[in-house]
N, C-alpha and C positions, 0 to 999 in steps of 0.2 A: 424554574429550572436554573440551576447554577451553570456557570461557564465551565466547559470541559477543560481539563488540564492540557490535553493535546488533541489535535485533530488529524486524523489519518485520511488521506485521499488515495484511492486506488483507481488508476487509469483503466478504463474499459473501452477506449477508442478502438473502433474497427474500421479497417480499410479493405478494399479488394486485395486478394492475394498477390496480384501483379503490381501493386503500388510500390514505388521505389523506397518509401520511408518505412514500410512495414507497419505493424501496429501491435499494441499490447493485447488487443482482443485476439489476434491470431496466435498469440503466445500463451493463451490460457488465463487471461486476467479475470474473466467472468467467474471461473472456478475459484480463483484466488480470492476474489471479493466474497463469494459465498463462504469460503473457509474462514475468512476474517470475521464475517457476520456470525458464523456458528461459534467461533472461539470467543467473541465478545459475549455472546449469549451464555455459553457454558461457564465462562469465568465471571459473569455478572459485571461486565465493564461498561455497559451502557450508562451514560450519564457522567461517569468519571472521564471517559474519553468519547470522542465523536468519530464516526466512520462514514465517509461519503464516497460514492463513485464519481468519477470525473472524466473529462475528455483528455486530450493529448497534453502530456507534461514535458514533451521535448525529445528525449533520447529513445525514440520508438524502437530502433533496432536492438536496444539493450533491455527491453521490457520483459515481463511486466514491471511497470514503475509504480512506486508508492512514495508519496510525499507526506512528511510529518511536520505540522506546525505546532507551536509557534517558531520552532528552530529553523524551519525551511530546509530540512534534510531530505534529499531526494535519493531513494534507494532504487537500484536497477537490478534486473534479473531476479526478482523476488519469487521464491517458490513457497509452496505450502509449508515446507519444513522450517522456513524462516519466520513464520508468524509468531510462534511462541518466543523466539529470541528477540524479535522487534518489540513485542509486548513487554517481556521481562526486563530486557536491558534498556530500551529507549523509553517506552511509554511509562513504565513504572519506575525504572532505575534512573532515568534521566541521562543515560549515556548512549549516544548513537552507535549503531553497529557498523563499524568502519569497513568491514569486508564486503558490505553491500553497496558502497559508494561506486558510481560509475567511473 
């Protein structure tokens, strides 16, 4: 297996609703991860890029958060409509999507 060009991490951290930090899980990150997986499958991106669920990435109140390596770009408030833009502009095109920076 070859090294992926980029690696996408989707935070799925869940905390109790009363937790002061909040969590990406409470903001729909599990559905976002599934949508990323479905898009990777439909567009045959597995192998070229990697996709992994992860725990807390930091800015919980601004989630769901998505981190892309090797650049270390952290996207906040990512919605399902942003997936194709992240894939087309950042993963494939190499240009981070600046409107999604926290």
